[in-house]
Each structure stands twice: as C-alpha cells, then as structure tokens.
N, CA, C and O of each residue as an XYZ file, in Angstrom:
788
protein
N     144.855   -155.698    -73.723
C     145.661   -156.779    -72.448
C     146.549   -156.589    -71.909
O     146.576   -156.825    -70.701
N     147.650   -156.084    -72.570
C     149.099   -155.727    -72.553
C     149.168   -154.631    -71.282
O     149.853   -154.598    -70.260
N     148.221   -153.825    -71.786
C     148.115   -152.420    -71.326
C     147.588   -153.061    -69.500
O     148.346   -152.976    -68.534
N     146.576   -153.486    -69.457
C     145.969   -154.001    -68.771
C     146.959   -154.874    -67.239
O     146.808   -154.650    -66.038
N     147.895   -155.829    -67.901
C     148.793   -156.571    -67.094
C     149.292   -155.604    -67.062
O     149.079   -155.215    -65.914
N     150.037   -154.646    -67.715
C     151.338   -153.621    -66.970
C     150.554   -152.696    -65.886
O     151.077   -152.109    -64.939
N     149.439   -152.701    -66.176
C     148.704   -151.246    -64.978
C     148.439   -152.918    -64.372
O     149.638   -153.165    -64.501
N     148.106   -153.697    -64.052
C     147.851   -154.484    -62.783
C     149.269   -154.996    -62.020
O     149.364   -155.230    -60.815
N     150.467   -155.124    -63.135
C     151.753   -155.147    -62.156
C     151.831   -154.063    -61.768
O     152.166   -154.167    -60.588
N     151.696   -152.691    -62.109
C     152.576   -151.213    -61.126
C     151.776   -151.431    -60.197
O     152.279   -151.166    -59.105
N     150.432   -151.913    -60.131
C     149.236   -151.532    -59.155
C     149.980   -152.383    -58.072
O     150.276   -151.815    -57.021
N     150.270   -153.557    -58.227
C     150.580   -154.849    -57.507
C     151.877   -154.232    -56.670
O     152.151   -154.419    -55.484
N     152.665   -153.352    -57.761
C     154.221   -153.338    -57.054
C     154.006   -152.156    -56.397
O     154.744   -152.088    -55.414
N     153.283   -151.168    -56.534
C     152.990   -150.273    -55.579
C     151.998   -150.362    -54.320
O     151.746   -149.612    -53.377
N     151.551   -151.622    -54.738
C     150.871   -151.970    -53.077
C     151.450   -152.290    -52.180
O     151.350   -151.986    -50.992
N     152.416   -153.244    -52.966
C     153.068   -154.469    -51.480
C     154.777   -153.060    -51.344
O     155.633   -153.230    -50.476
N     154.839   -152.143    -52.130
C     155.672   -151.304    -51.633
C     154.963   -150.725    -50.677
O     155.240   -151.142    -49.552
N     154.187   -149.953    -50.729
C     153.465   -149.594    -49.447
C     152.839   -150.068    -48.588
O     152.482   -149.293    -47.700
N     152.563   -151.072    -48.511
C     152.128   -152.250    -47.088
C     153.621   -152.909    -46.558
O     153.766   -153.581    -45.536
N     154.341   -152.653    -47.217
C     155.783   -153.340    -46.747
C     156.342   -151.642    -46.026
O     156.896   -151.752    -44.933
N     156.268   -150.811    -46.342
C     156.048   -149.453    -45.398
C     154.782   -148.971    -44.881
O     154.386   -147.806    -44.841
N     154.219   -149.998    -44.501
C     152.738   -150.019    -43.767
C     151.902   -148.396    -44.388
O     151.310   -147.623    -43.636
N     152.024   -148.246    -45.520
C     151.506   -146.861    -46.155
C     149.782   -147.497    -45.431
O     149.211   -146.970    -44.476
N     149.411   -148.383    -46.002
C     148.031   -149.102    -46.188
C     147.400   -149.854    -44.828
O     146.409   -150.569    -44.682
N     148.426   -149.368    -43.896
C     148.123   -149.917    -42.811
C     147.130   -149.132    -42.121
O     146.906   -147.937    -42.312
N     146.387   -150.116    -41.073
C     145.247   -149.396    -40.054
C     145.867   -148.811    -39.051
O     146.960   -149.156    -38.600
N     144.948   -147.590    -38.541
C     145.510   -146.825    -37.484
C     145.574   -148.039    -36.388
O     144.719   -148.915    -36.257
N     146.975   -147.870    -35.508
C     146.914   -148.296    -34.391
C     146.267   -148.292    -33.006
O     146.541   -148.886    -31.964
N     144.791   -146.941    -33.539
C     144.179   -147.193    -32.333
C     142.707   -147.226    -33.140
O     141.793   -146.486    -32.776
N     142.600   -147.909    -33.973
C     141.282   -147.981    -34.473
C     141.028   -148.795    -33.743
O     141.865   -149.605    -33.345
N     139.419   -148.780    -33.268
C     138.424   -149.392    -32.697
C     138.263   -150.771    -33.274
O     138.173   -151.823    -32.641
N     138.250   -150.672    -34.017
C     137.977   -152.377    -35.161
C     138.971   -153.204    -34.734
O     138.698   -154.382    -34.503
N     140.176   -152.754    -34.577
C     141.610   -153.972    -34.279
C     141.308   -154.548    -32.909
O     141.512   -155.677    -32.465
N     140.650   -153.236    -32.239
C     141.094   -153.253    -30.168
C     140.150   -154.561    -30.210
O     140.509   -155.655    -29.774
N     139.151   -154.353    -30.675
C     137.661   -155.271    -30.490
C     137.913   -157.031    -30.497
O     137.601   -157.940    -29.727
N     138.730   -156.935    -31.956
C     139.252   -158.398    -32.480
C     139.389   -159.502    -31.079
O     139.930   -158.972    -30.109
N     139.136   -160.355    -30.967
C     139.921   -161.086    -30.218
C     141.201   -161.777    -30.298
O     141.289   -162.520    -31.276
N     142.040   -161.740    -29.663
C     143.306   -162.464    -30.177
C     143.654   -163.349    -30.150
O     144.801   -163.582    -29.768
N     142.766   -164.323    -30.571
C     142.769   -165.576    -30.768
C     142.274   -165.844    -32.803
O     142.319   -166.835    -33.531
N     141.904   -164.578    -33.006
C     141.453   -164.643    -34.241
C     142.162   -164.522    -35.373
O     141.693   -164.793    -36.478
N     143.259   -164.134    -35.188
C     144.507   -164.234    -36.419
C     145.947   -165.302    -35.583
O     146.307   -165.150    -34.416
N     146.475   -166.212    -36.464
C     147.721   -167.333    -35.902
C     148.278   -166.561    -36.672
O     147.824   -165.809    -37.534
N     149.806   -166.875    -36.159
C     150.739   -166.174    -37.029
C     151.416   -167.698    -36.971
O     151.205   -168.688    -36.269
N     152.279   -167.407    -37.996
C     153.685   -168.789    -37.946
C     154.638   -167.571    -37.272
O     154.574   -166.390    -37.611
N     155.465   -168.079    -36.324
C     156.832   -167.714    -35.885
C     157.994   -168.384    -37.034
O     159.205   -168.164    -37.018
N     157.397   -169.081    -37.818
C     158.842   -169.261    -39.285
C     159.293   -168.488    -40.042
O     158.661   -167.994    -40.976
N     160.966   -168.156    -39.643
C     161.679   -167.002    -40.121
C     161.443   -167.505    -41.926
O     161.847   -166.687    -42.753
N     160.938   -168.546    -42.344
C     160.542   -168.584    -44.091
C     159.144   -168.488    -44.166
O     158.664   -168.855    -45.239
N     158.441   -168.126    -43.384
C     156.942   -168.082    -43.798
C     156.830   -166.210    -44.382
O     157.352   -165.220    -43.869
N     155.703   -166.351    -45.946
C     155.778   -165.472    -46.523
C     154.338   -163.776    -45.693
O     153.235   -163.649    -45.160
N     155.510   -162.964    -46.177
C     155.167   -162.118    -45.374
C     154.133   -161.169    -46.270
O     154.315   -159.952    -46.265
N     153.186   -161.674    -46.939
C     152.389   -161.532    -48.234
C     151.587   -159.810    -47.834
O     150.460   -159.792    -47.340
N     152.298   -158.573    -48.112
C     151.313   -157.580    -48.227
C     151.684   -156.812    -46.766
O     151.289   -155.647    -46.729
N     152.283   -157.223    -45.736
C     152.306   -157.254    -44.542
C     152.176   -157.833    -43.764
O     152.669   -157.402    -42.721
N     151.664   -158.782    -43.717
C     150.723   -159.456    -42.937
C     150.882   -159.341    -41.703
O     150.166   -158.814    -40.852
N     152.398   -160.142    -41.594
C     152.680   -160.317    -39.799
C     152.701   -158.709    -39.597
O     152.966   -158.667    -38.395
N     152.621   -157.738    -39.895
C     152.939   -156.523    -39.358
C     151.102   -156.475    -39.109
O     150.962   -156.300    -37.899
N     150.260   -156.528    -39.510
C     148.993   -156.382    -39.295
C     148.632   -157.338    -38.419
O     148.145   -156.822    -37.413
N     148.663   -158.489    -38.376
C     148.612   -159.854    -37.092
C     149.285   -159.451    -36.044
O     149.205   -160.026    -34.959
N     150.218   -158.140    -36.320
C     151.014   -158.161    -34.400
C     150.342   -157.157    -33.972
O     150.285   -156.969    -32.756
N     149.523   -156.080    -35.085
C     148.661   -154.781    -34.406
C     147.273   -155.613    -34.145
O     146.444   -154.916    -33.560
N     146.880   -156.784    -34.409
C     145.687   -157.143    -34.289
C     145.286   -157.714    -32.995
O     144.317   -157.555    -32.252
N     146.989   -158.861    -32.957
C     146.877   -159.286    -31.481
C     147.773   -158.813    -30.880
O     148.521   -159.662    -30.394
N     148.071   -157.668    -30.667
C     148.501   -156.394    -29.843
C     147.912   -156.011    -28.744
O     146.699   -155.874    -28.906
N     148.330   -155.754    -27.561
C     147.724   -154.831    -26.421
C     146.667   -154.019    -26.943
O     146.836   -153.436    -28.014
N     145.533   -153.910    -26.267
C     144.610   -153.002    -26.550
C     145.582   -151.529    -25.955
O     146.269   -151.653    -24.941
N     145.519   -149.969    -26.836
C     145.796   -148.577    -26.401
C     144.208   -147.844    -25.854
O     143.064   -147.834    -26.309
N     144.853   -147.304    -24.704
C     143.750   -146.535    -24.336
C     144.007   -145.391    -24.707
O     145.205   -145.152    -24.859
N     142.943   -144.186    -25.013
C     143.715   -143.297    -25.368
C     143.384   -142.327    -23.774
O     142.257   -141.972    -23.426
N     143.860   -142.226    -23.488
C     143.737   -141.447    -21.651
C     143.728   -140.027    -21.725
O     144.212   -139.360    -20.810
N     143.091   -139.374    -22.991
C     143.421   -137.827    -22.872
C     142.334   -137.096    -21.907
O     142.132   -135.883    -21.867
N     141.816   -137.885    -21.300
C     140.385   -137.414    -20.316
C     140.680   -137.975    -19.472
O     141.262   -139.060    -19.485
N     140.204   -137.104    -18.180
C     140.308   -137.757    -16.825
C     138.800   -138.044    -16.043
O     137.810   -137.407    -16.404
N     138.738   -138.827    -15.193
C     137.306   -138.454    -14.755
C     136.787   -137.255    -14.322
O     135.695   -136.803    -14.666
N     137.612   -136.714    -13.528
C     137.460   -135.297    -13.290
C     136.585   -134.326    -14.605
O     135.599   -133.590    -14.646
N     137.561   -134.818    -15.527
C     137.239   -134.256    -16.626
C     135.708   -134.233    -17.345
O     135.034   -133.308    -17.799
N     135.477   -135.712    -17.233
C     133.904   -135.819    -17.442
C     133.195   -135.549    -17.131
O     132.208   -135.190    -17.772
N     133.380   -135.595    -15.529
C     132.212   -134.793    -14.979
C     132.163   -133.130    -15.501
O     131.060   -132.618    -15.692
N     133.245   -132.447    -15.685
C     133.078   -131.124    -16.366
C     132.609   -130.818    -17.295
O     132.287   -129.640    -17.447
N     132.324   -132.041    -18.566
C     131.583   -131.832    -19.325
C     129.750   -132.090    -19.429
O     129.042   -132.011    -20.433
N     129.331   -132.432    -17.924
C     128.145   -131.787    -17.596
C     128.025   -130.577    -17.074
O     127.084   -129.819    -17.308
N     129.124   -130.299    -16.225
C     128.967   -129.032    -15.952
C     129.112   -127.837    -17.025
O     128.705   -126.712    -16.737
N     129.590   -128.064    -18.030
C     129.548   -127.472    -19.434
C     128.064   -127.284    -19.940
O     127.494   -126.224    -20.196
N     127.638   -128.415    -20.013
C     126.255   -128.963    -20.185
C     125.256   -127.875    -19.472
O     124.768   -126.885    -20.017
N     125.102   -128.237    -18.332
C     124.524   -127.394    -17.285
C     124.218   -125.942    -17.495
O     123.093   -125.442    -17.508
N     125.930   -125.030    -17.736
C     125.704   -124.423    -18.108
C     125.375   -123.506    -18.811
O     125.165   -122.338    -18.484
N     125.283   -124.206    -20.267
C     124.581   -124.063    -21.309
C     123.419   -124.006    -21.437
O     122.805   -123.424    -22.332
N     122.799   -124.887    -20.135
C     120.935   -124.656    -19.832
C     121.187   -123.149    -19.344
O     120.460   -122.313    -19.881
N     121.963   -122.762    -18.556
C     121.896   -121.654    -17.660
C     121.847   -120.385    -18.737
O     121.201   -119.441    -18.281
N     122.281   -120.204    -19.802
C     122.031   -119.480    -20.695
C     120.714   -118.887    -21.045
O     120.358   -117.709    -21.010
N     119.722   -120.544    -21.577
C     118.591   -120.251    -21.337
C     118.519   -120.159    -22.991
O     117.426   -120.097    -23.553
N     119.930   -120.152    -23.825
C     120.037   -120.109    -25.047
C     120.381   -121.693    -26.083
O     121.476   -122.252    -26.148
N     119.025   -122.155    -26.834
C     118.429   -123.472    -26.902
C     120.275   -123.852    -27.942
O     120.853   -124.938    -27.991
N     120.635   -122.780    -28.473
C     121.513   -122.645    -29.603
C     122.852   -123.329    -29.049
O     123.404   -124.291    -29.584
N     123.139   -122.896    -28.280
C     124.482   -123.281    -27.230
C     124.318   -124.293    -26.201
O     125.285   -124.790    -25.624
N     123.163   -124.595    -25.968
C     123.056   -126.098    -25.627
C     122.944   -127.235    -26.692
O     123.604   -128.231    -26.396
N     122.284   -127.301    -27.813
C     122.419   -127.639    -28.867
C     124.051   -128.122    -29.662
O     124.372   -129.112    -30.319
N     124.661   -127.134    -29.305
C     126.428   -127.153    -29.800
C     127.145   -128.094    -29.116
O     128.237   -128.565    -29.432
N     126.312   -128.403    -27.932
C     127.011   -129.303    -26.624
C     126.842   -130.739    -27.525
O     127.836   -131.401    -27.225
N     126.188   -131.354    -28.299
C     125.456   -132.332    -28.999
C     126.854   -132.562    -30.058
O     127.425   -131.546    -30.454
N     127.250   -133.616    -30.391
C     127.468   -133.916    -32.238
C     126.463   -133.970    -33.134
O     125.296   -134.354    -33.061
N     127.345   -133.364    -34.271
C     126.955   -133.184    -35.259
C     125.635   -134.589    -35.835
O     124.871   -134.566    -36.800
N     125.837   -135.652    -34.783
C     124.746   -136.875    -34.955
C     124.517   -137.544    -34.252
O     124.737   -138.754    -34.306
N     123.719   -136.604    -32.896
C     123.422   -137.114    -32.021
C     122.649   -138.012    -31.680
O     122.149   -138.521    -32.683
N     122.212   -138.578    -30.521
C     120.898   -139.683    -30.130
C     120.660   -138.745    -28.923
O     121.432   -138.688    -27.967
N     119.656   -138.096    -29.032
C     118.886   -137.085    -27.566
C     117.539   -138.050    -27.348
O     116.487   -137.842    -27.951
N     117.723   -139.080    -26.442
C     116.294   -139.426    -25.832
C     115.714   -138.787    -24.648
O     115.955   -139.200    -23.514
N     114.787   -137.568    -24.946
C     115.124   -136.499    -23.999
C     113.665   -136.982    -22.650
O     112.856   -137.866    -22.928
N     113.617   -136.317    -21.471
C     113.036   -136.840    -20.417
C     111.280   -136.402    -20.895
O     110.429   -137.213    -20.530
N     110.877   -135.360    -21.553
C     109.678   -135.223    -21.288
C     109.587   -135.033    -23.019
O     109.007   -134.072    -23.525
N     110.082   -135.828    -23.609
C     109.074   -136.184    -25.136
C     109.713   -137.256    -26.122
O     110.857   -137.616    -26.401
N     108.408   -137.597    -26.519
C     108.551   -139.470    -27.135
C     109.524   -139.330    -27.946
O     110.197   -140.329    -28.200
N     109.865   -138.007    -28.585
C     110.707   -138.169    -29.837
C     111.973   -138.372    -30.189
O     112.266   -137.197    -30.414
N     112.870   -138.920    -30.391
C     113.996   -138.945    -30.327
C     114.485   -138.392    -31.088
O     114.051   -138.413    -32.240
N     115.834   -137.514    -30.658
C     116.355   -136.177    -31.322
C     117.562   -136.586    -31.790
O     118.373   -137.147    -31.053
N     117.832   -136.295    -33.301
C     118.801   -136.653    -33.936
C     119.886   -136.218    -35.009
O     120.695   -136.825    -35.710
N     119.473   -134.661    -34.785
C     120.213   -133.837    -35.781
C     120.306   -132.330    -34.612
O     119.626   -132.267    -33.588
N     120.914   -131.648    -34.888
C     121.027   -130.421    -34.302
C     119.113   -129.539    -34.637
O     118.500   -128.842    -33.829
N     118.868   -129.757    -35.411
C     117.548   -128.698    -35.316
C     116.226   -129.428    -34.067
O     115.463   -128.942    -33.233
N     116.517   -130.669    -34.515
C     115.797   -131.469    -33.215
C     115.908   -131.306    -32.180
O     114.859   -131.277    -31.536
N     117.306   -131.097    -31.383
C     117.685   -131.177    -30.235
C     117.543   -129.528    -29.858
O     117.151   -129.220    -28.733
N     117.880   -128.491    -30.849
C     117.504   -127.062    -30.647
C     115.835   -127.065    -30.537
O     115.141   -126.358    -29.807
N     115.514   -127.842    -31.266
C     113.507   -127.476    -30.625
C     113.297   -128.216    -29.252
O     112.481   -127.596    -28.570
N     113.667   -129.092    -28.772
C     113.408   -129.770    -27.636
C     113.845   -128.699    -26.398
O     113.203   -128.654    -25.349
N     115.033   -127.838    -26.663
C     115.596   -127.394    -25.563
C     114.906   -125.667    -25.197
O     114.895   -124.986    -24.172
N     114.097   -125.322    -27.383
C     113.461   -124.620    -26.912
C     112.652   -124.397    -26.045
O     112.613   -123.264    -25.563
N     111.656   -125.539    -25.533
C     110.563   -125.914    -24.976
C     111.145   -126.089    -23.303
O     110.699   -125.684    -22.230
N     112.469   -126.973    -23.718
C     112.428   -127.091    -22.044
C     113.295   -126.092    -21.266
O     113.347   -126.119    -20.036
N     114.073   -125.085    -22.119
C     114.767   -123.953    -21.445
C     113.816   -122.548    -20.685
O     114.297   -121.579    -20.098
N     112.194   -122.889    -20.971
C     111.416   -122.545    -20.121
C     111.103   -122.201    -19.048
O     110.754   -121.195    -18.430
N     111.297   -123.266    -18.919
C     110.991   -124.422    -17.191
C     112.961   -123.449    -16.310
O     113.124   -123.655    -15.107
N     113.441   -123.077    -16.630
C     114.841   -122.950    -16.304
C     115.538   -123.551    -15.041
O     115.968   -123.109    -13.975
N     115.437   -124.934    -15.745
C     116.430   -125.747    -15.392
C     117.939   -126.004    -14.995
O     118.744   -125.779    -15.898
N     118.376   -126.379    -13.959
C     119.610   -126.397    -13.703
C     119.735   -127.743    -12.913
O     119.088   -127.888    -11.876
N     120.628   -128.814    -13.427
C     121.186   -130.097    -12.826
C     122.406   -129.890    -11.491
O     123.059   -129.015    -10.922
N     122.186   -131.219    -11.488
C     123.253   -131.519    -10.145
C     122.919   -133.145    -10.076
O     121.822   -133.667     -9.878
N     124.540   -133.953    -10.358
C     124.116   -135.325    -10.588
C     124.576   -135.358     -8.964
O     125.302   -134.619     -8.297
N     123.627   -136.848     -8.582
C     123.566   -137.072     -7.087
C     124.737   -138.065     -7.035
O     125.801   -138.036     -6.416
N     124.167   -138.998     -7.930
C     125.022   -140.194     -8.002
C     125.022   -141.074     -9.659
O     124.175   -141.765    -10.225
N     126.638   -140.555    -10.084
C     127.416   -141.201    -10.768
C     128.213   -142.141    -10.778
O     128.860   -142.482     -9.787
N     128.302   -142.917    -12.369
C     129.313   -143.525    -12.600
C     130.244   -143.336    -14.294
O     129.698   -143.198    -15.389
N     131.382   -143.377    -14.085
C     132.087   -142.965    -15.316
C     133.497   -143.702    -15.555
O     134.523   -143.772    -14.879
N     133.090   -144.252    -16.875
C     133.982   -145.327    -17.660
C     134.420   -144.231    -18.778
O     133.861   -143.201    -19.157
N     135.830   -144.952    -19.215
C     136.246   -144.213    -20.055
C     137.456   -145.323    -21.104
O     138.272   -146.143    -20.684
N     137.193   -144.991    -22.302
C     137.672   -145.914    -23.301
C     138.276   -144.729    -24.278
O     138.478   -143.568    -23.923
N     138.569   -145.394    -25.852
C     139.920   -145.179    -26.177
C     139.098   -144.041    -27.044
O     139.168   -144.356    -28.232
N     138.458   -143.009    -26.888
C     138.018   -141.557    -28.069
C     136.785   -142.066    -27.476
O     136.009   -142.297    -28.403
N     136.229   -142.357    -26.299
C     134.950   -142.587    -25.805
C     135.025   -141.899    -24.030
O     136.090   -141.718    -23.438
N     133.878   -141.655    -23.541
C     133.941   -141.325    -22.040
C     132.303   -141.804    -21.758
O     131.585   -141.328    -22.638
N     131.634   -142.519    -20.882
C     130.345   -142.516    -20.429
C     130.376   -142.137    -19.150
O     131.407   -142.339    -18.509
N     129.014   -141.384    -18.409
C     128.668   -140.897    -17.463
C     127.398   -141.469    -17.459
O     126.727   -141.077    -18.413
N     126.787   -142.316    -16.669
C     125.699   -142.961    -16.326
C     125.968   -142.817    -14.850
O     126.958   -143.046    -14.155
N     123.936   -142.054    -14.435
C     123.331   -142.700    -13.023
C     122.270   -141.370    -12.527
O     121.686   -140.769    -13.429
N     122.125   -141.091    -11.589
C     121.066   -140.312    -11.106
C     121.261   -138.403    -10.912
O     122.024   -137.773    -10.179
N     120.589   -138.091    -11.555
C     120.635   -136.537    -11.431
C     119.042   -135.634    -10.667
O     118.056   -136.266    -10.285
N     119.126   -134.580    -10.622
C     117.803   -133.776    -10.233
C     117.891   -132.109    -10.526
O     118.513   -131.240     -9.914
N     117.266   -132.047    -11.371
C     117.220   -130.554    -11.729
C     115.942   -130.134    -10.948
O     114.905   -130.763    -10.739
N     116.376   -128.718    -10.529
C     116.019   -127.694     -9.987
C     115.366   -126.637    -11.439
O     116.001   -126.065    -12.325
N     113.841   -126.711    -11.180
C     113.116   -126.017    -12.373
C     113.075   -124.386    -11.691
O     112.437   -124.155    -10.664
N     113.704   -123.527    -12.289
C     113.987   -122.519    -11.896
C     112.448   -121.347    -12.283
O     112.238   -120.218    -11.839
N     111.855   -121.930    -12.963
C     110.601   -121.179    -13.000
C     109.181   -121.084    -11.761
O     108.434   -120.230    -11.283
N     109.417   -122.459    -11.675
C     108.310   -123.188    -10.732
C     109.098   -123.018     -9.198
O     108.771   -122.217     -8.322
N     109.925   -123.741     -9.156
C     110.916   -124.369     -8.114
C     110.724   -125.795     -7.784
O     111.097   -126.194     -6.681
N     110.254   -126.495     -8.517
C     109.730   -127.960     -9.018
C     111.474   -128.805     -8.806
O     112.552   -128.282     -9.085
N     111.324   -129.733     -8.433
C     112.644   -130.450     -8.471
C     112.219   -131.803     -9.194
O     111.178   -132.274     -8.737
N     112.814   -132.533    -10.237
C     112.951   -133.517    -10.618
C     113.876   -134.511    -10.887
O     114.854   -134.307    -11.606
N     113.623   -135.628    -10.332
C     115.011   -136.509    -10.426
C     114.785   -137.523    -11.523
O     113.685   -137.971    -11.847
N     116.192   -137.897    -12.168
C     116.020   -138.721    -12.804
C     116.568   -139.944    -13.251
O     115.874   -140.717    -12.591
N     117.104   -140.449    -13.716
C     118.021   -141.401    -14.726
C     119.000   -140.645    -15.633
O     118.347   -139.744    -16.160
N     120.073   -140.613    -15.987
C     120.663   -140.429    -17.103
C     121.904   -141.155    -17.626
O     122.573   -141.906    -16.917
N     122.182   -140.878    -18.957
C     123.272   -141.259    -19.497
C     124.008   -140.481    -20.335
O     123.375   -139.742    -21.088
N     125.046   -140.472    -20.376
C     125.641   -139.199    -21.795
C     126.933   -140.574    -22.280
O     127.417   -141.403    -21.509
N     127.201   -140.427    -23.686
C     128.329   -140.932    -24.521
C     128.979   -139.673    -24.850
O     128.365   -138.932    -25.618
N     130.023   -139.325    -24.444
C     131.074   -138.637    -24.677
C     132.009   -138.568    -25.989
O     133.153   -138.833    -25.619
N     131.980   -138.351    -27.186
C     133.267   -138.580    -27.767
C     133.680   -137.313    -28.598
O     133.000   -136.318    -28.849
N     134.760   -137.558    -28.901
C     135.675   -136.760    -28.947
C     135.613   -136.007    -30.847
O     136.376   -136.520    -31.665
N     134.753   -134.944    -31.267
C     134.214   -134.479    -32.524
C     135.164   -133.148    -32.830
O     135.156   -132.140    -32.122
N     136.081   -133.353    -34.154
C     136.842   -132.148    -34.300
C     137.785   -131.636    -33.266
O     138.097   -130.462    -33.067
N     138.250   -132.868    -32.544
C     139.079   -132.215    -31.175
C     138.092   -131.349    -29.918
O     138.517   -130.446    -29.197
N     136.984   -131.802    -29.915
C     136.327   -131.259    -28.898
C     135.492   -132.303    -28.133
O     134.710   -132.753    -28.970
N     135.317   -132.797    -27.162
C     134.504   -133.951    -26.488
C     133.207   -132.794    -26.677
O     133.208   -131.569    -26.552
N     131.958   -133.907    -27.085
C     130.763   -133.477    -27.593
C     129.924   -134.848    -26.740
O     130.585   -135.826    -26.390
N     128.622   -134.773    -26.508
C     127.593   -135.642    -26.263
C     126.980   -136.023    -27.589
O     126.352   -135.334    -28.393
N     127.366   -137.460    -27.614
C     127.106   -138.114    -29.132
C     125.402   -138.992    -28.504
O     124.587   -139.424    -29.319
N     125.198   -139.084    -27.041
C     124.320   -139.944    -26.842
C     123.644   -139.322    -25.375
O     124.442   -138.899    -24.538
N     122.356   -139.280    -25.114
C     122.305   -138.883    -24.028
C     120.808   -139.218    -23.909
O     119.887   -138.558    -24.390
N     120.708   -140.459    -23.123
C     119.288   -140.663    -22.637
C     119.010   -140.236    -21.139
O     119.945   -140.193    -20.339
N     117.703   -139.919    -20.762
C     117.229   -138.969    -19.661
C     115.718   -139.154    -19.421
O     114.855   -138.530    -20.039
N     115.453   -140.189    -18.342
C     113.987   -140.551    -17.683
C     113.866   -139.925    -16.445
O     114.669   -139.294    -15.757
N     112.149   -140.372    -16.237
C     112.527   -140.026    -14.871
C     112.569   -140.819    -14.040
O     112.880   -141.899    -14.541
N     112.387   -140.899    -12.751
C     112.782   -142.167    -11.794
C     111.747   -142.834    -12.109
O     110.688   -142.244    -12.320
N     111.853   -144.268    -12.207
C     110.663   -145.019    -12.407
C     109.414   -145.368    -11.166
O     108.201   -145.422    -11.369
N     109.976   -145.532    -10.142
C     109.071   -145.476     -9.164
C     108.288   -144.030     -8.497
O     107.668   -144.021     -7.434
N     108.480   -142.914     -9.351
C     108.040   -141.785     -9.342
C     107.210   -141.536     -9.999
O     106.598   -140.468     -9.983
N     106.930   -142.820    -10.993
C     105.893   -142.503    -11.880
C     104.747   -143.384    -11.409
O     104.866   -144.589    -11.185
N     103.394   -142.537    -11.251
C     102.036   -142.912    -10.938
C     101.637   -143.781    -11.669
O     101.484   -143.335    -12.806
N     101.309   -145.154    -11.548
C     101.200   -146.592    -12.361
C      99.539   -146.386    -12.252
O      98.780   -147.228    -12.731
C-alpha cells in the first residue's frame, strides 16, 4: 500500500506540475474546444479561487475566441478542383485516387456504392476515366474553416470519348492530411430535373 501511495503521490505532483506548465493542455486550435458554447463553463474571477490542474487556463481556452486557420484562400480551394481535374486528364486512376485522403467518402455519380478507401476510389475511376471526363465548375460556393474547406455547387463534364455533356451537383470537403490538402468527402449527383421520372 505504501508503494501505491508513493506512486500516486508522485503521479499527482508530476501531473500538477505538467498542467501548470500546460504540458497536458489541449492544443488551442482543437476543433472540439472551439465548438463548445462560451456559456458552457463559468469561471470565478475571485483571486482566491483554486486553480486545480490549470482549470482556469483551460476555461479561458474554452471560452476564448475561435481561431480560424486561414492558410488557404478561396482561390486556392478552387485550385484544388483544378488539381483533381488535371488528375482526371492523366487517365490514371491511381493519380486521381491519390487526391483523396486515406479514409475518404466518395459518393459518385454513376455508382450506387460509396467508396471509402483508396482501392474502391481507384476502382470507380478505372471505369469512369474510360469516358475521358473533363470538368468545369459552373457555379460554386466556398467556405473555409479551421483545417477544412468546402466547395459545393454545379459542375459540368464533357466526356471526351463521346462528346456528351453531363451536368451535376457536387460537394467537396477538403482537409489537410500530412501537410497536403486532399478530398475527404466528395459527393456528385446528376441534376434532378434532368432525370426522367
């Protein structure tokens, strides 16, 4: 029991020192902290209040202003579509699939099967690239957040193999993975008014 008490006491001292130095403090850019309502935690302004394990510091981080990572612009978000479109132009499904994250969600236009990994994304584009598609955004809306960006709207593909044009709705959710902006979620669907009922 003495050994347990000493270990617990040593752990408690180490934890207290670490938290006072904010060693265990969450990253200030943590999305979970930014999404908490500022009314969730109330702090006492009395100077005699106990700051157990750096709770004042944590409370200030939770209730502080949200920080937005602005390391990407709207123009750069749109350029991510251009990179994807250039990947299509190579005709190589491996290059296209590499534009997606390690755990993507692709809800493609001409397949009922969600694609949620590299192999299934590549498999979809093995067939789609035979049509030699090239896309153009006709109308899009971009939103940028902390570590993510979305681009949603209407695009049109010209199929080089046939000359056919197909208009569709799209949504891309981009995230930074290993320092590179990639597609985490991509949904594409034919315009509903063009579908014969």
